[in-house]
N, C-alpha and C positions, 0 to 999 in steps of 0.2 A: 343368395337368396333370403328372402324374407314370408314369412306367413300374416299371412295376412284376413286371410279370415277362416274359421273353423264351416262347416256345414255340420248337419244329421248325416245328409246321406251322398252317395258318388252319383246320385243320378244328373240333384244339386250342386255341387260340385262343381259337376258339368257343365253346366248349362254358365253358370259364374264360368268358370276358367274361357269357357267358348267368348262371351260375352265382352273380357276386356280383352281377346287375345283378338276379335273382331275391330276391338277400339286403340289395334296397338301396342299390347301388354304381351310382354310372354312369359303368362302365366301357364302354372304346372299345376297338375296335383300332383300330387306326394303320396297320398295312397289310392292306388291308379290302381295296384297290382292286387287291390281287393274291390271284389262287382260283385252283388247286395247289396237292392232296394229295403233293404232293415238300417234300423238307426245301426251305424256303430258307437261304439263307445271309445267318446278321445273326439270323438266328431274325424272328417276328410278332410285334409289341412289342401292349402291354396295359398303357392306362395306365388313368389314375381322377384325379377332382380333391381336391386334393394336404388340402382338409380332412376328405378321406374314406381314406388314403393308407392311415393305422393301422388303419378296419376292415377294408379293401381285401389287406392285408398275413396280419393276426387271423383271417381268412379263407378264406387258400388255405393257410396256417401247419393253420389246425385238419383241412380238409381230405386232405395232404397226412399226418397222421396218425389219417384216419379217425373222423375226433372231427366228427359230421354235426350235432350240432345234432337229433338225434329218437331215441326216447326206442327201445332194443329191446324194451323189454319192450311190448306193444298193448294191453295196459290199459287 
């Protein structure tokens, strides 16, 4: 497993994990035992299998750039 991202709180991390899982990446929340909306010292870690790291990183990069893969023309 490879940590690909740290977030400030568990809710943000859960959204990212759900996004990655919906796109076929076996993402996991490593700090899942902590249930807090407050910022976490050191962040909340998100990890993926080593062989899925390139796909996960590309998905997050595209999402941060506003590229969802969805057509803007609903035809």
